[in-house]
C-alpha positions in Angstrom: 26.5 0.3 5.0 29.9 -2.1 6.0 27.5 -4.2 8.5 25.7 -0.7 10.2 22.1 -2.6 10.9 20.1 0.2 9.2 16.8 -1.5 9.4 17.2 -2.3 13.4 17.9 1.6 13.7 15.3 2.1 12.0 12.7 0.0 13.6 14.2 1.4 17.2 13.8 5.2 16.6 10.2 4.9 16.3 9.8 2.8 19.3 12.3 5.2 21.6 10.2 8.3 19.9 6.8 6.7 21.2 8.3 6.1 24.7 9.3 9.4 25.2 5.9 11.1 23.6 3.8 9.3 26.6 6.1 11.4 28.9 5.9 15.3 27.7 3.1 17.6 27.2 1.5 18.1 23.6 3.8 20.9 22.0 7.0 18.4 22.9 4.7 15.4 21.6 4.8 17.1 18.2 8.1 18.0 17.6 9.5 14.7 18.9 7.1 12.5 16.7 7.9 14.9 13.7 11.3 14.6 14.6 11.7 10.9 14.7 9.6 10.3 11.4 12.2 12.7 9.8 14.8 11.0 10.9 13.3 7.4 9.7 12.8 9.6 5.9 16.6 10.4 6.2 17.6 6.7 7.1 15.0 5.5 4.3 16.5 7.7 1.7 20.2 6.4 2.9 18.7 2.5 2.3 17.5 3.5 -0.9 20.7 5.5 -2.0 22.8 2.7 -0.8 21.0 -0.4 -2.1 22.7 -1.8 -4.9 20.4 -2.6 -8.2 21.6 -5.7 -9.9 23.8 -7.1 -6.7 22.5 -9.5 -4.4 18.7 -10.2 -4.0 18.3 -9.9 -0.2 20.1 -7.1 1.2 21.0 -5.2 4.5 20.5 -8.6 6.3 20.5 -9.4 10.1 19.9 -12.2 11.6 19.8 -13.5 15.4 18.5 -16.8 16.0 16.1 -16.4 19.3 14.3 -20.1 20.2 12.6 -23.0 18.4 13.9 -22.2 14.8 12.3 -18.4 15.3 15.0 -15.5 14.8 14.7 -12.0 14.4 15.9 -12.1 10.3 15.5 -8.9 8.9 16.6 -8.0 5.1 14.9 -6.2 2.2 14.7 -6.9 -1.8 13.8 -3.7 -4.4 10.2 -4.6 -3.6 10.4 -4.0 -0.1 12.7 -0.9 -0.2 9.9 1.1 -2.2 7.4 0.2 0.2 9.5 0.7 3.5 10.3 4.2 1.1 6.3 5.0 1.1 5.5 4.4 4.4 8.5 6.8 5.8 7.4 9.3 3.2 4.1 9.5 4.3 4.8 9.3 8.1 6.0 12.9 8.7 3.5 14.0 6.6 0.6 12.4 8.9 2.1 14.2 11.7 1.8 17.6 10.0 -1.6 16.9 9.3 -2.7 16.0 12.8 -0.5 19.5 14.1 -3.5 21.7 14.7 -6.7 19.3 14.2 -5.7 16.8 17.3 -5.6 18.7 20.7 -6.8 15.4 22.8 -4.3 13.1 24.1 -1.9 14.3 22.0 1.4 12.3 23.4 -1.0 8.8 22.8 -2.0 9.7 19.9 1.7 10.5 18.3 2.7 7.4 19.9 0.2 5.0 18.4 1.4 6.5 15.0 5.0 5.9 15.5 4.4 2.5 16.8 2.2 2.0 13.7 5.9 3.4 11.4 7.9 0.6 13.3 5.5 -2.2 12.7 4.9 -0.9 8.9 8.8 -1.0 8.5 8.8 -4.3 9.9 6.4 -6.2 7.7 8.2 -5.3 4.6 11.7 -6.0 6.0 10.9 -9.2 7.9 12.7 -12.2 6.6 11.1 -14.8 9.2 7.8 -16.0 8.7 6.7 -16.0 12.4 8.1 -12.3 12.7 6.3 -11.2 9.6 2.9 -12.7 11.3 3.8 -10.7 14.3 4.6 -7.2 12.8 1.7 -7.9 10.5 -0.9 -8.6 13.4 0.4 -6.1 15.6 -0.6 -3.6 12.9 -4.1 -3.6 13.6 -3.5 -2.2 17.2 -2.4 1.4 16.7 -5.2 1.7 14.0 -7.4 0.4 15.9 -7.0 2.5 18.9 -6.7 5.4 16.4 -10.1 5.4 15.1 -11.7 4.3 18.0 -10.3 7.1 20.0 -9.9 9.8 17.6 -12.3 9.1 15.4 -15.8 10.4 14.6 -19.0 10.1 16.2 -19.5 6.2 14.9 -15.8 5.3 15.7 -16.3 2.6 17.9 -18.6 0.5 15.6 -16.2 1.2 12.7 -13.0 0.3 14.7 -14.4 -2.9 16.1 -15.3 -4.1 12.3 -11.8 -3.1 11.2 -10.2 -5.2 14.1 -12.8 -8.2 13.6 -12.8 -8.4 9.5 -8.9 -8.2 9.5 -8.2 -10.2 12.7 -10.6 -13.1 11.5 -8.8 -14.0 8.3 -5.3 -13.7 9.9 -6.2 -16.7 12.0 -6.2 -19.5 9.1 -3.2 -17.8 7.6 -1.2 -18.3 11.6 -2.3 -22.2 10.8 -1.3 -22.1 7.5 2.1 -21.1 8.7 2.7 -23.5 11.2 2.0 -26.2 8.4 4.4 -24.9 6.3 7.1 -24.4 8.9 6.3 -28.3 10.1 6.9 -29.3 6.2 9.6 -27.2 5.3 12.0 -27.5 8.5 12.4 -23.5 8.2 10.7 -19.9 9.1 12.9 -18.5 6.5 11.1 -16.5 4.2 13.5 -16.6 0.9 13.7 -20.2 1.7 10.6 -20.8 1.6 9.6 -18.7 -1.6 11.7 -21.5 -3.3 10.3 -24.6 -1.4 8.3 -26.7 -3.5 4.9 -27.6 -1.8 3.0 -30.5 -2.4 0.9 -29.6 -5.2 -2.3 -31.2 -3.2 -1.2 -28.9 0.1 -0.9 -25.7 -2.2 -4.5 -25.0 -2.5 -5.4 -24.8 1.1 -2.4 -22.9 2.3 -3.2 -20.4 -0.8 -6.9 -20.0 0.6 -6.0 -19.7 4.2 -3.1 -16.9 3.1 -6.1 -15.3 0.5 -8.3 -15.1 3.5 -5.8 -12.8 5.5 -4.9 -10.9 2.0 -7.9 -10.1 0.4 -9.3 -8.3 3.3 -6.1 -6.4 3.8 -6.1 -5.4 0.2 -9.5 -5.3 0.4 -11.1 -7.0 -2.1 -15.2 -7.1 -2.5 -17.0 -8.3 -1.1 -14.9 -8.4 1.8 -14.2 -4.6 1.7 -17.3 -3.0 3.7 -15.1 -2.2 6.7 -12.9 0.3 4.6 -15.6 3.0 4.1 -16.8 3.0 7.5 -12.8 3.1 8.6 -12.2 5.6 6.4 -15.1 8.0 7.3 -14.5 7.7 11.0 -10.7 7.8 11.2 -8.9 11.2 11.8 -7.0 12.6 8.7 -3.8 11.0 9.5 -5.3 7.8 9.9 -7.2 7.4 6.5 -3.7 8.8 5.3 -1.8 6.1 6.4 -4.5 3.1 6.2 -4.8 4.0 2.4 -1.3 4.8 1.9 0.3 1.6 3.5 -1.5 -0.2 5.3 -4.0 -1.4 2.3 -0.2 -2.0 0.7 0.3 -5.0 2.7 -2.0 -7.0 1.1 -0.9 -6.7 -2.1 2.9 -7.3 -0.7 1.5 -10.5 0.7 0.6 -12.2 -2.6 3.5 -10.8 -4.0 6.0 -12.2 -1.3 3.9 -15.5 0.0 0.7 -16.4 -2.3 2.6 -16.4 -5.7 6.3 -17.7 -5.2 5.6 -19.8 -2.6 2.0 -21.6 -4.2 2.4 -21.1 -8.0 0.4 -23.8 -8.7 -2.7 -23.0 -6.5 -2.3 -19.0 -8.0 -2.7 -20.3 -11.6 -5.6 -22.4 -10.9 -7.3 -20.0 -8.6 -6.4 -17.2 -10.6 -10.1 -17.0 -11.8 -11.3 -16.4 -8.7 -8.9 -13.1 -8.0 -10.4 -12.0 -11.7 -14.0 -12.8 -11.1 -13.8 -10.5 -7.4 -11.9 -8.0 -8.8 -14.0 -7.3 -11.9 -16.9 -6.6 -9.7 -14.8 -4.6 -7.6 -13.9 -2.2 -10.4 -17.9 -1.8 -11.4 -19.4 -2.1 -8.3 -17.4 0.4 -6.1 -16.9 2.4 -9.1 -20.6 2.9 -9.5 -21.4 3.6 -5.6 -18.4 6.1 -5.4 -20.5 8.3 -8.3 -23.6 8.4 -6.0 -21.7 9.6 -2.7 -22.4 12.8 -0.9 -19.7 12.0 1.5 -16.2 13.1 -0.1 -14.3 10.4 2.5 -16.5 7.5 1.7 -16.3 8.4 -2.1 -12.3 8.1 -2.1 -12.5 5.1 0.1 -14.5 3.3 -2.5 -12.4 4.7 -5.2 -9.3 2.9 -3.5 -11.2 -0.3 -3.6 -11.4 -0.2 -7.7 -7.7 0.6 -7.4 -6.1 -2.2 -5.4 -8.3 -4.3 -7.7 -6.3 -3.3 -10.8 -3.5 -4.6 -8.5 -4.7 -8.0 -7.6 -5.3 -8.7 -11.3 -2.3 -7.3 -12.2 -0.4 -9.5 -10.0 -2.4 -12.8 -11.0 -1.7 -12.0 -14.5 1.8 -13.9 -14.3 3.9 -11.9 -16.4 6.3 -9.1 -16.0 3.8 -6.3 -17.1 1.1 -7.1 -14.8 3.6 -7.5 -11.9 5.4 -4.4 -12.4 2.6 -2.4 -12.7 0.7 -3.4 -9.7 3.8 -2.6 -7.6 3.5 0.6 -9.5 0.1 1.0 -9.2 0.6 0.4 -5.3 3.0 3.1 -5.1 1.1 5.8 -6.8 -2.2 4.9 -5.2 -0.2 5.1 -1.6 0.4 8.5 -3.0 -2.6 9.7 -4.4 -4.9 8.7 -2.3 -2.8 9.8 1.0 -3.1 13.4 -1.0 -6.5 13.2 -1.6 -7.6 12.6 1.8 -5.5 15.0 3.0 -7.1 17.8 0.8 -10.2 16.7 2.5 -9.1 17.1 5.7 -7.9 20.7 4.4 -11.1 21.8 3.6 -12.8 19.9 6.8 -10.6 21.9 9.7 -12.0 24.6 8.3 -15.9 23.6 7.8 -16.2 20.9 9.4 -18.2 18.7 7.0 -17.4 16.6 4.4 -20.7 16.8 2.5 -19.9 17.5 -1.1 -23.0 20.4 -1.3 -21.5 22.3 1.3 -18.8 23.3 -1.1 -18.5 24.7 -4.4 -16.3 27.5 -6.4 -13.5 27.1 -3.9 -11.1 27.9 -7.4 -12.4 31.6 -6.5 -11.3 31.6 -2.9 -8.5 28.7 -2.6 -7.0 29.1 -5.9 -4.0 26.9 -4.7 -5.8 24.4 -2.9 -7.9 24.0 -6.4 -4.6 23.5 -8.1 -3.1 20.9 -6.0 -6.3 19.1 -5.8 -6.6 19.0 -9.5 -3.4 17.6 -9.7 -4.4 14.8 -7.6 -7.9 14.2 -9.2 -5.9 13.9 -12.6 -3.3 11.4 -11.1 -6.3 9.5 -9.9 -7.7 8.8 -13.1 -4.4 8.1 -14.9 -3.8 11.3 -16.5 -0.3 10.6 -18.8 2.4 12.7 -17.1 1.0 11.6 -13.4 1.8 8.5 -11.7 -1.4 6.5 -12.4 -1.1 6.2 -16.0 2.4 4.5 -15.7 1.0 1.8 -13.5 -2.1 1.3 -15.1 -1.1 1.0 -18.2 1.2 -1.4 -17.3 -1.0 -3.8 -15.3 -3.9 -3.5 -17.7 -1.0 -4.6 -20.6 -0.2 -7.4 -18.2 -4.0 -8.5 -17.8 -4.7 -8.3 -21.8 -2.1 -11.3 -22.1 -4.2 -13.3 -20.1 -7.5 -12.2 -20.5 -8.9 -9.8 -23.3 -12.2 -10.2 -21.2 -10.6 -9.3 -17.8 -8.7 -6.5 -19.3 -11.9 -4.8 -21.1 -13.9 -4.7 -17.7 -11.1 -3.3 -15.7 -11.0 -0.9 -18.2 -14.3 0.3 -17.7 -13.0 1.3 -14.1 -10.9 3.9 -15.7 -13.6 5.6 -17.4 -16.1 5.6 -14.2 -13.2 6.9 -12.5 -12.9 10.1 -14.7 -16.8 10.2 -13.9 -16.9 10.1 -10.0 -13.6 11.9 -9.7 -14.1 14.4 -12.3 -17.7 15.0 -10.6 -16.2 15.4 -7.4 -14.0 18.1 -8.3 -16.4 20.1 -10.3 -18.5 20.2 -6.9 -16.3 21.4 -4.8 -13.9 23.2 -7.0 -16.0 24.9 -9.6 -19.8 25.9 -9.8 -21.6 28.9 -7.8 -20.8 29.6 -4.3 -23.8 28.8 -2.6 -22.5 29.1 0.9 -21.3 31.8 2.6 -19.1 30.2 5.2 -17.2 28.1 2.2 -16.8 30.8 -0.1 -14.7 33.0 3.1 -12.5 30.1 3.6 -8.9 31.2 3.3 -6.3 29.4 0.6 -3.6 26.4 2.4 -1.0 27.9 4.4 2.8 27.1 4.7 2.0 23.6 6.7 -0.3 22.5 4.2 2.3 23.6 1.5 4.6 20.9 3.4 2.1 18.3 3.3 0.6 18.4 -0.1 3.8 20.0 -2.1 6.3 16.8 -1.6 3.6 14.3 -2.7 2.4 16.4 -5.7 6.2 16.4 -6.6 6.4 12.7 -6.4 3.3 12.1 -8.2 4.8 14.1 -10.9 8.5 12.4 -10.5 7.1 8.8 -10.7 4.8 9.9 -13.8 7.8 11.7 -15.7 10.4 9.2 -15.0 9.2 6.0 -13.5 12.3 4.1 -14.3 13.6 5.3 -10.9 11.0 2.7 -9.0 11.2 0.2 -12.0 14.6 -0.1 -11.6 15.1 -1.5 -8.0 12.4 -4.0 -8.1 13.2 -5.3 -12.0 15.2 -8.0 -10.5 12.8 -9.5 -8.3 10.3 -9.5 -10.2 12.0 -11.6 -12.7 13.3 -13.6 -10.6 9.2 -13.8 -9.4 8.1 -14.7 -12.9 10.8 -16.9 -13.6 9.4 -18.7 -10.2 5.8 -18.5 -11.7 6.5 -18.9 -15.3 6.1 -22.9 -14.7 2.3 -22.6 -13.8 1.7 -19.9 -15.9 -1.8 -20.4 -17.7 -1.9 -19.6 -21.7 -3.6 -16.4 -22.5 -6.3 -15.8 -24.9 -4.7 -13.2 -26.5 -1.5 -13.6 -28.8 -0.1 -10.2 -27.7 3.8 -10.2 -28.7 6.0 -8.0 -25.8 9.1 -9.8 -26.1 10.3 -13.6 -26.5 8.9 -16.3 -25.5 8.2 -16.5 -21.6 9.5 -19.8 -20.6 12.8 -19.4 -23.2 13.5 -16.1 -21.7 13.2 -17.8 -18.0 16.0 -20.1 -19.3 17.8 -17.4 -20.2 18.5 -16.0 -16.5 20.1 -18.3 -14.7 22.0 -15.9 -12.9 18.9 -14.4 -11.2 17.7 -17.5 -9.7 21.8 -18.3 -9.0 22.4 -14.8 -7.1 19.1 -15.2 -5.3 20.4 -18.7 -4.0 23.7 -17.4 -3.2 22.4 -14.3 -1.2 19.7 -16.6 0.7 23.0 -19.3 1.8 24.7 -16.0 2.8 22.3 -14.4 4.6 21.4 -17.7 6.4 
C-alpha cells in the first residue's frame, strides 16, 4: 500500500460522518451514513485485495507512541482481516434496514451506528493492549443507546442488562492486563502472544479474560442478556449484535486466551466443553418452544457460538479454522435471519409466529431467500454453515468423541427448530387476512438480502477464498499451542503427527518474529 494508513482512514471515515450526521436533517443523515459505510466497504475490499497471503504475519501496521508505554498501534493478520470485512460488509445493510423503520432522531441513530463501525474495526486492528481494551469496552456505549432509545417497549431493562453483564466481566480483564504489562514490560499484542507467562499466573489470567469473553460470546449460563437485547433492539441493532459483536468474544479467545495462556487453556478446556455442550442442548430445546421469531433466532445464536468455542479449544488446525468459518457464517446467516424477521415486522408489526403462515403464496421471493438462510443455519452442504460445522466437529472429534457427539445433536435440534419455524411462517393455511395481503420484498430489501445470499453461497461453494488468508495465522497459533495440546481419546489421523508438523514450520514462527520486530 506504499505506506498509506488504510486502517486509520477506515477509522476516520465513520468518525467524520457520525459528526456530520448530528447536524443535518434525517434524509441527509441517512445518505451520509450510507455513503460512509460504502466507502469503508470499498476500503475493506482494497484491504483484502492488497493483503499478501503467505507474507508477513502482521500487515498494514501503524504505530505512534503516545505516553507511558501506551501507543496508537494498528495492524492486521488474516484472522482480523476477515472479521473487518464482515463488519464493513454488514454496516451498509444495517443502514438500508433502518431507512424507513427509523423516523425518530435519525441523525443520532445513524451516528451511533457509524461510531459502532469505528469501534468494531478498532477492536480487530488494535495491536496495543490498552488500545484494544478501549475499543472493546467503548463498543458497549452505542449499542446501549441503540437498544435503550430506539428499542421495543421493554428496552430500558434490556439495555441495562446488556450493559451490566458485559461491563462487569471486563473489569477483571483490565486488572489482568495491568499485571501482564507489568510482568512482560510491553503493551504490544504480537509480542505478548509469544511471551511465556508463569504457569501459576496463567490460570488466573485466563479466568480473568474468560469472565469478559464468555459474556460476549455469550456462553451458557451468562447468555441471558442476549435474547432480551435481541427482542428489544431495532432490526439493524440485532443484525450488528449477532453479526459482529458476538464475534468479539471468539476473537478474544483466539487472540489472547489461547496464544498467551496455552497451558491454562489446556487445563481449563474441560470448562469450555461442559458449558458449550450445555449451551448446544439447552438453548436448542428452548428455541424449539419459542413463539417470538427474534427470540428463537437469538437462542439459536447461543447454540451456534457454542460450536465456535469447542472448536477453538480443540487445539488443532481443523477446529481453529472451523471456528473461524462458523463465526463468519453465523455473522452472515444470523444477520440475514434477523433481516427476514424485520421485513415482515415492518409490514405487520408483530414477531409472533402464529400471526403468519402461507407467506410463500403472496411473498414467494421472500420465502425463497428465507429458505436459503434457514438451510444455511442448519448446515446444508453448499452453504456457509456446512463448511464451518464440518471442520469444527472434525477438530472436536480428535479431542473428545463425547463432546463431538453432544455438539452434533445441536445440528439435529437446529434442523428441528429452524424447519419448524419456516413451516409455520412460509407454508400452511393463510389464517390471517392482513398477513395474506402483505406485499413481496422490494428493491431496498433485495439490496439488503441479496448480497448476504451471494456471500453465503460463495462461502459454501468455495471456502478456500476465506480459509487462505488465515491459514498461516492458524498454523502459527497451532505451533504455539502444540506443546500444551491434550491427547485426544480418538485415534483419528488427519495429517502428520502434530508435534512433528509444528517442528517442520520454523519459517512461520520466524516470519512472525520478523514482522513483529519490523513493526515495533
